[in-house]
C-alpha positions in Angstrom: 0.1 0.0 0.0 1.5 3.3 -1.0 0.7 7.0 -0.2 -1.3 7.3 -3.5 -3.9 4.7 -2.1 -4.2 6.7 1.1 -4.6 9.9 -0.6 -7.1 8.6 -3.3 -10.4 10.4 -3.0 -12.4 7.2 -3.7 -10.9 5.4 -0.8 -13.0 6.2 2.4 -10.8 4.3 5.0 -7.5 2.7 5.5 -6.4 0.1 7.9 -2.6 0.3 9.0 -2.4 -3.1 10.7 1.1 -4.4 10.2 2.6 -1.1 8.8 5.9 0.0 10.4 5.8 3.3 12.3 7.4 5.4 9.4 5.1 4.0 6.7 2.0 4.4 9.0 2.9 8.1 9.7 3.2 8.7 5.9 0.0 7.1 5.2 -1.7 8.9 8.0 -0.5 12.3 6.6 -1.7 11.4 3.0 -5.2 10.2 4.4 -5.6 13.5 6.3 -5.8 15.4 3.1 -9.3 14.0 2.4 -10.3 13.3 6.0 -10.2 9.5 5.6 -10.8 7.2 8.5 -7.6 5.7 9.7 -7.2 2.7 12.0 -3.7 2.3 13.5 -4.1 -0.6 16.1 -1.3 -1.7 18.4 0.1 -4.9 17.2 -0.5 -6.7 20.4 -4.3 -5.6 20.4 -4.7 -7.4 17.0 -2.8 -10.5 18.0 -4.8 -11.0 21.2 -8.3 -10.7 19.7 -9.0 -9.4 16.1 -12.7 -9.5 16.9 -15.1 -6.9 15.1 -13.4 -3.8 16.5 -11.3 -3.3 13.3 -14.5 -3.5 11.2 -16.6 -1.3 13.4 -14.0 1.4 13.4 -14.9 2.1 9.7 -18.6 2.0 10.0 -20.8 5.0 9.5 -24.4 5.1 10.3 -26.7 7.5 8.2 -30.3 8.0 8.8 -32.7 9.1 6.1 -36.1 10.7 6.9 -38.8 9.8 4.4 -42.1 11.8 4.6 -45.1 9.5 4.8 -47.5 12.1 3.4 -49.8 14.7 4.8 -50.1 14.5 8.5 -52.6 17.4 8.9 -55.7 17.8 11.0 -57.6 15.1 8.9 -55.3 12.4 10.2 -52.3 10.5 9.0 -52.0 8.8 5.7 -49.7 5.8 6.6 
């Protein structure tokens, strides 16, 4: 993985597990240009229990409101 991937506008997040300190620092700087999510876990954390923490660090919850119609004095139109 190189700095061009970390700086690419179509990449939303990057996991730096296993990257050495110098490479991780360079990738974090490149990712900061477009506010990319970056996960840089400690090696011992990942070795003990990979779990879902790595995945949930990149999840984003969005809500969408859909109007259901007229909710006036005549009642709702569900």
